[in-house]
N, C-alpha and C positions, 0 to 999 in steps of 0.2 A: 405455601408448601410446594406448589407446582413449580414456582419461579426458583425455588431453592434447588431442585432437580435439574431444571435447565442449566443453571449456573454451574452446578457440579460437573455436568457433561459438556459444558461450553457450548451448549445449544442457545440459540437466540442471541448470540454475541454479535457485536458490530462487525462489520465487513469492510476492508479497506482494500482498494484495488488501485494499482497504477495504470492509468490509460495513457498510451503514447500516441503522439500525432502521427506517427508512421509505423509501419510494420517492420521495416528495417532501416538500418542507418549504416553509412560508410565510416571508416575511420576519419576522425576529424570533423564530423558533421556535428551540429548542435542538437543535442536530444531534448525534446521538450514534450509536455503534456500535462497531467493533473493527476493528483491522489483523489480517489473518489471514496468518501467516507459515508457509509450507510449505517444508521443507527439500528440496533436489534430490538429485543423485547423490553429492555429496560435501559435506563441511561447509564453510560460509562464514561469513565475518565480516560482521556488521551494525554499522555506525557510526552510522547516523541513518535515521529515517522522516520524510518530508515529505509534506504534502497541502495542495492548493490548492482554496480555495472558488471555485466558477464558477457563474455564474447563467445559466440557459438560458431562452430566450424561445422558446417552442413555436410562437407565431404567427408570427415572424419567422424561425425557425430560426437563431438566432445564439446564441453563447455569450459571456460576458464574464467576465474573470477579476476577482474581487473583491479577494482577498488571499491571502497565503500563511498558512494557518489554524494549521497545526501542524508543529512540527519537534520530533522526539523524539530526542534524543541519547542514544546507548548505545554500550556496548562489549560485545559478546557475540558468541558463535560459535553458528551455527545448524547443529546436526548434520545428517547426510543423513538425510532422510525425517522428520525431527522437525517436528511441528505445534505452533504456540503462537498465542494470541491476546493482543493489547495493546489495552485499552479506548481509546476515542476520544470526547471531548466537546467542542463549540464553542458 
């Protein structure tokens, strides 16, 4: 019953972070890093990962979406508390 309420409020779900090798990139530089997947309280299916490239102008404090960079299609189950990394390059 407790897990049912966690699922209802999306608590205990898997977390996915994109970790980049550098904090800033210049136009034309290769962007690399990895997706870090961390399982939650229960196992979950992962069908795909998506990432968008956004240019940030610090002087004007604005963001501009450049393009959808990466879509990784997959069919895997992320077990509870499982941690895995998937490399990323653009």
